[in-house]
Phi, psi and omega in degrees: 000310181292325178297317181297314180296324179293319178295320179296315180298322181295318179296321180298316181297318182293316181295322178294318180296327181279335185259341190284111168054030173072034175290129189246032176213164176290137175286148178288154181299327183291342181276348180282160181285169188295325181296320180291328181279335185276350183255181176294115184234149180303330181260003181277144182298336182279355180294147181279346176276151180295144180283134180298148181290135176277148177286142182282335182263140179247143180240137176293141183294138178211138179285349180279340181258127180240138177282152178294146181292143177228140180283138179285135179249133176281142178286154178286178185294333182294346175272358176094022181268128179232099186291336185279351177268145184243093176266074184293329179291319179294319180298317180298318180295320181294322178299311182297317180295322181299314183294319182295315181286332176296316178296316182297315180294318180295319180297319179296315180296314179296320179296320179297316179296319179297320179297318177301315180296318179298318180296320180292318177299321180296323178290328181286332181291144179292161179285111184286353177295332180290343183258014180296330181291344180290321183283130180301154184296332185291338177291325179286342182257018182297328182294340178280336185253341183242130180273097182289336179296321177295322179295319180295320179294330181286339179287154178292153180287169179295326179295321178295320178292325181295329179293334181279343181279155178290159179276100184291336178294316179293324178295320179295320179295321180291325178291323180293331182276350181283152172284158180063041182301325184285330181293314175297325178298319179291324177299321178298317178298320180296321179294318178298316180294320178297321177296320178296319178300320182295319178296321178294323179295331181281358170130016179282119180269007184291161180280159177236160184272000183262146179256155177216174180280163179296323181292317177295323180295318179295318179296318181293323179295317178295319179296323180294320179300314180296315184292328178297315180296314179295321181297319180296315179298316181296318180295321179295315179296318180295320179295319179296317178296320180294317179298315178297322179297310180292328177298316178295321178297318179295319178298320179295317178296319179295322178295316178296319178297320178298316180295319180295316179295325177297317179295319180296315180293323177296320179295319177293326181294329180278353175083027180295321182277356179054046177217156180266127181289141176288151178293138184290161181300315185292327177292320177298318181292321179294325177298319178299317180294323178295320178294320180294327179294331178268355186283129178273105187280071180283345183246030175058035175267106185269150180272108179243025177282146184291149169199161181265114181262118183264112180234156180174167176292159179298136180065024177276348179106021179300308183297323180294318177297318179295322178292324177294323178291320179279349177062037177198147179272084191259349186254149175297148185235149178207156183264099174083348180262161181285118181255323179274105184252358176205156179297138179239114178270118182248120178258115180263131178211165182269138179204169183289332183236149180273095185226165177221146178207152179273158183296322185261020181219150179261358181285134177255133177259121179281111186283357175270354180249133183293329180294317179292324177297316178296319178295322179294315178298320179294320180295319178297318180296319179296316180297322178296316181294321180291331180283340181280123180286162181295133181088002180242166178250324180237161181236154177263355179287135184267133174263122184260122181230137179245130179239125179239147179181160179291131176085002179284140177283134184282121178189169176240121181242147177236115179270118182259158175301146182293142179288133181242159178253339183224138175270118182268175180294143183094346178263155175291149183300332183262020183297316182298313180293325179296317179295319179297314181293324178294316179295318179296321181299322179283322183281342179291342175300117186293348180250009179277136174274121182266117177261098185272117183259125180236132178284119181281348183273355178247166180294142181296332182291344181273000183287136178253322189290333182295322176294320180295318179292320180295332176288321182282327182223075185295331181273350179068029183280347181221028181245136174238122183266134181233123177260115182263167177055046181292331179296319176290324180295320180295327180283320190269329184284129182289323182249109179298337180295340178294322176295320178297321178296323179294313183291330178276357177077025183257351185263313182273148179280055180212156179246156182210158175292321182207157181235134183226149176238128184226162174233123185248036175112183182262009180093005180264121184290344181269000180293144176273165180296322180296316180294324178294320178299314180298317180296319180295314181296317179296320180297312184288334176293325182259002186285137176291333180299324180277324181291325180271012177063019172290330174240143176268154186297325182280359180260002185240163180075144179292339177296311177296322178298315180299317179296318181293318180295317179298319180296315179294322180298311182289329175297316179293323178298313182296328183280333191243344189292324180292323178296319178293323177298320177295323179296318178290330176296318178294321177296320178299317179299317180297317181292318179297321178296318179296322179293316181297326182283325185265325184228070187289337186250014181244145175284153181277091180255124178279186186296319180293320180291321176296322179296319178297321178295315178296324178298315179296319178297317181296317179295324176296321180291325177293319179295328180295342175298326179288346180270358177293135184290148177302324180297318180296315179301312186291322178297315180295315182295315182295316180296313182293320180295318179295324176298327181281325188254354185298319180299317180294321181294315182289309188284321189255346181242304187288307182299313177298322180289328181290344181278354181287165187272332183221173184291325180297315177295322179301310182293322179296313179299317180298313182298319181295313183291324177294321179296316178297318180296319181291322183288329190252314194245321192299311181299318180296318179295324180292319178295320178299318179296318179297316180295318178294324178294318178297318178298317182295318179293318178297317179294323180297318179291330183281329189255343184289141181278140183251051175070219183291338182283349182291133179240111184290354180290342181265357187299315182294322178294316180297320179296319179294320178295318180298313181295317181292323179294316179296324180293324182277334187284137176228136181290151179299124185293331182283352182293325182294319182297312179295324180292326179298317179295318181296316181292321179297316178295323180293321181284340178285340183279128180243003187269116177264122192278330185214170181293330180296317178294323180296315178295323178296322178293319178296317179298318179297318180292317180298315179300318182293314182291321178296320177297319180289323178295319178298317178296321182292317178297325177295322179292318180295320179297321178293330182284317187261350180090179182291152177280183187292333179294312181292328180293323179282322183283318185254002176055053176238157180232178179261151175278170179300316179295322178295324177296318179297315180294325179296317177297320179294320179299314181299320180293321180288327177296323176298322181295321180289322180296326179289329182222094184289340179257033181293151180288170184286344184237147177276141173279165183293321180293328176292321177297320180294319180298315180297319181296317181292322177298321179290320179294328178295330177270010177084022181245117178266127187223151180269144179300324179296323179293326178295315180295319180297317179293321177301320182301317180285323179293314180294324180298316179296316178299319181293318181294322177294319178296319180293325178292320176297324179292327177298319179295324178292328184276357179298330179259017186263006181293328179295317179290329177296321179294333179263012178061031176058035177279139181058040179212139177279347181280128176235123183240047180293330178292328176294319178296321178299313182289331174294319178298316179296317181296318180293320176299319179296320181292316180294319178298317180296321179294318179295317180293325178296320177295318176297321180296306187287328184271331188235302193289323179295321178292319176294324176295318177298319178297318178295322178297317179297318179297318179296317179295321177295319178296318178294325180295327180277342182262099181295324179297323179295317180295320179296325180287322187272331179249092185236173178124162181297322181296317180294316182295320180294317178295322180296314179295322179296318179295316181298315182295320177297315181297317179297315181297316181296317180292323178295318179295321176295321178294317180297319178298316178294325179295318178293322178296319178293322180295000000 
C-alpha cells in the first residue's frame, strides 16, 4: 500500500516538475516533498536499482545557464503507476506541497548564497576602525550630549507603524483566488534565484547546492575571471571616489567647526559670559616642559615627559612640515644653508586668533599678516644667533614659541638642527658631533615621539637620520616616518615601487608606527600655506601612486599626518604622565627629607626668595645711612679732610711762611698760598674725601654682622651690589663750584671772636705739630739707627750707612746750636765745611746725604721751636685783640691754624648737607637699579647666591612646582576624557 502510494506520489512530482512553467531540468532530490523522499525512489539509496553517477564538477548557480530539455518518462507498472486510477485528492495535495517546498528550498539556497557573498564582501572591505580618527571626537560623544531615550519615546509605537502597513492576510487571500497561482509562485522563486545569481556574479566564491553541466561550468568560470578583473578596477575607482568624497565632506565639516569654535572663543574672549576661561590642556603641559627645561637635575631626575621630536637630514623639509602643521610660515628660510641653529619648542593649541608669542615676551605676532610673519622670522633668527656661543655653530638652548589658532592640533613639537654628514667651511669643527649628541639627547627620552623626516627626492642610501633613529628606537614603537617631496620623487624615481617599499617600511632598516607621504610645496619660499595645501591635494588626487594603491589614502597629506601625530602624542601623554608624576613625587620626598635633616630651623627659600630677602636687607642698610647723626658725619669728614691736606698745609704753606722775617710777609705769603690752594686743589680734594667717606660708611653698614640674624649666604651678593653701586655713582659736578666759594670765604676770615676759639686753635696747632714732630723723629731714628739704650737692651747695632748719618747728624746739630736762627736751607760753603769736618774724623760723606739729613734735623728743630711758641701764645689772645700793638709777641701762626680749622669745619658741614640731602638719596636710587638689574640677570643670581642650601631649596621648589602642575594637568586630562 505504502509502496503504491509512494510510486504515485513520485510520478506526480516528476510530472509536475516537467510541466510546471517550462522548467527544463531535473529537479533536485531535495526539492521533492517528504513523502516522495521517504519511499522507494529511483534516486533513494534504498532503491534496488543502481544510483546514477554524480558529476564531479560543481557549477555555481546562474540564471544565464539553462540545462537542455529532457522529456519526462513515465515509470513502468513496477513502480506503482496506475494511469487509469484518478487520485485527484493526492494530485491536489502534491501540487500544493510541491510549490511550497519549491519556494522554501529556493529561498534557503538563495539565502545561503547571499550570506556567502555578504561575508566575502565584508572581508574585502577595509577595516574602518583605522578611520575612526577621521570622525571628530564629538560624534563619538553624542550619547553624552543627546538624550536618545527621549528620542525613542518621541517615535511612534510599533502598533502605530503596523497600522500603516498593508494587510498581508488579505493580499494572501486575493492571491490564492487568482488563476495561475503556481505561475506567480515560480516567478517569485525566479526572482530570488536571479538575485542570488547577481550576488554571485559580484564576487561570491562560496559553493552552491546546485549542479550544472561541465560545459556550463566552463563558460561560467571564464565569465567569472573577466568579471573579477573588471570588478576589482571598478571597486578601486569607486573606493577612491568615495574616500575623496568623504574627505571633502570632512574638510567642509572641519572648516565649519573651526569657524564655530572661533566664534565661541572670540565671544568668550570679549567677556560676554563674564567668566575666565580655563587654561587649555596643552598650555598646562607646555608650562611643565618649560619648567623642566630650566630645572637643574642635581638629583638625577630625568625629564621623560612626551613631546614630538622632529629630526631629519639637513634640507629634508623638517621646517616645512612643521610650518604645514602650524599652518603658518614662521621659520627663517634659506637655500641649502643651515637655518635651524638651536632647538625650537613649538606649542600648538587652539585659539580664536592665529597668533604666535614667545615664552619670555608678551608681544603677539598676528600670523595672518605678512609684516608680523616677517618680524617673527627675524626675531627667531636673532634669538638663534644670540644663543650660539662664540666659536660654535649650533646651540643647546631651547627657544620656546607658542602658536595658537583655530583648528590647530594640540601638541608640543621640538624642531632640531638638521643632521649633517660633512662640516663645511665656516662651521665649528665639532658641529657634526654636537648635532648628533643633541638629537640623541632628545630622542633618548623613552616617551618622546620621533618624527623622522626623509627627503623623497634623493636616494634612500644617502639618508643619515634613519640609522640614528633606528638606534634610538629599534622597535619603532614611537617613531612616525614622513617622506617629503613626493611630487619630485614620483617624477624622478624610475621605479614607483621603490616609493611603495619606503612607505611600507621595507626599504630602510628601521621600524615605525606609521608611514606618511606629504608634499610641502613647489620649493618657492613665498608660497602661502593655502596654496601649498591646494597643490598637495591636487597632486594626490591625480597621483598614480594613489590610484594604483601603492599609497593608501590615510597615508598622504599633512592633514592626516597632523592628526596622526597629535593622536600618538596624546596617547603617549596619557600612558606616561602619571608615571612621571609619581617619579617627581618620590624625588620631592627625598629632597624634603634631606632639608629637614640638614636645615631643621630654616625656611625653604629658593634663590629668588633669598634674593628678595637680601634685597630688603640691603635697602634697609642704605636707608640707615640717613639715620647717621650730623655730628658723626662732620667729625669723620673733618678728620679725613685734614689728614689729606695737612701735609700740604705744613710743607707748602706754614713752613715757607714761617721762614719770613716779619708778620706782614708771613700773612702775605699765607694769603697767596691759601688762595692758590683754594682755587686749584682744595674743593676737588674735599669732594673726594666726602665720596670716600660715603663709601666707607656704606661698606660698613653692608658688611657689619648683626649678631645671630646675620646670614653669610648674602655676603657675596652684598659685596657685588656695593661695588656696582660705587662704580655707577657720580658726585654732583656743581658741588665743587659752590664749595670753592664757601672755602674761599672761610679762609678770608681772620677774626677770632673769643678765647675759646683761640685756645681751640692753639690746641689744634699743637696736635698737628706734635704729630709732625713724632713722624720726623721716627724718620731720623730710621736714618741714624737705634740709640745706645736700644742697642744695650735689644742687642741691636747700627749699619755702616746709619753710622755715617749719625756722624752727619751730630755735626749738623752743632751747626744749629751755634746759630738758632739759621735758615731752612744750608749754603754750599756750609755743606763743604760739614763734609771736611767729617772727613777729618775719617767719615766720607756725600753732599746730598748732608742736605737730606739737614732737612730732617732742621724740621725737628723748627717743630720744637713752634711748639714752644704755642705755649707762649696761650696768653696772647689779649694781644691779638689789640693787634699785637706794644708787644713783642706775634701769634700769626695761631691765626693761620684757626683759619684752617674753621675752613675744615665749614667744609665738613657743607659736605654733610650734600651727603644727607642729595648723595645718599642718589646712592639709594643706584642701589635699587643695581638690584633690579641683578634680579633680571639669572646668571648673576646663580653666581652670587650659591651653596648647597640654595641649590637644595631651588630643586625642592622646582620639583614641587612640577608635581603640582602635573597633578593639575592629570586632573584636567581625566575631566576632558
